[in-house]
Residue, then its C-alpha position, 0 to 999 in steps of 0.5 A: m516517516v523520517p526519524g526525528t520529525g516529532w510525529l511518532t518520536t516524542g512521548a513515552t508510550p510503548i507504541r510511540g517508541a516502537c514506531s520510532r524505532g521502526n522509522e529509524l530501521f526503515a531509514k537505515l535500510l533505505e540508506k544502505l540500499d541507496v548505493p551506486e549500481s552499474g548503469g548510474s542507478t542505485i540498488l534502491d532505484n532498482s528495488l521496491v521496499y514496502w513498509g505497511n501494516e495489515l490493519g488500516f482504519n480502526h483495526i479493519a482492512y480499509s484505508v490501509p496505509c503503506l509507504l513505498a521506497g524505490s522505483a522497481g527499476g523505474f516502474i513506480k513513479t516516486g516522490r508522491y502521496l497517493d490516496y485511493i479512497d473514494w472521498d465522493g463515495r458513501s460512508y458505510f459506518s463510523q467508528e470513534d475516529g471517522n467513517v469507513i469509505k470504500g476505495i480501490p481494493h488492495n488486490r490492485f496494489l498487489v497486482t501493481v507490485l507483482q507487475a513491477m517485479g516483472l511478473s505477468p498476469e499469467d504468472y499469478e492469476r488463477d482459475g480464469k479470474p483477473g487479479y491476485g488474492s481473494t475478492s470474496v465479500n461473502g458474509r458481508d452486509p452490503d448496507l454496512w460494508p463495501t461489497d460492490w467492488d468493480l472486479a472487472r478492474v481488479g487485475e489492473i495496475l493502480p492508476g497514476i502509480t507508474g513512472 
């Protein structure tokens, strides 16, 4: 978000004020990184700055938004909005603001970042399992939660994100 757009910069609630201040700080950080470096690129071009939240839709770990800045030296294609929710998939349950719908596991985002930073799967995969992070769905009721992830692809880079 760009400071001054009015989305989170108006109103008097503390959360709006905190978000507005966060927007300003994020923009300042990006401005400071957007300085020339050797080879005609900028520090920002050769970085990957993540701004996100540990929570997504209604305080659960689904539809977790994030903003990436920089291209990690050209690994990430910039200037786009990507949405990995499976909008044609089933809705698992609804809460006051909408439905929980499965998308691509967050693990694939983590794999993408690790590979953008130059790591190979051998650097982060453990116990012969592809990808990074937990893929456990233990204790999740499959009638209420997505438990049928395609774990064969959990070690792959997110589709359409590379430059």
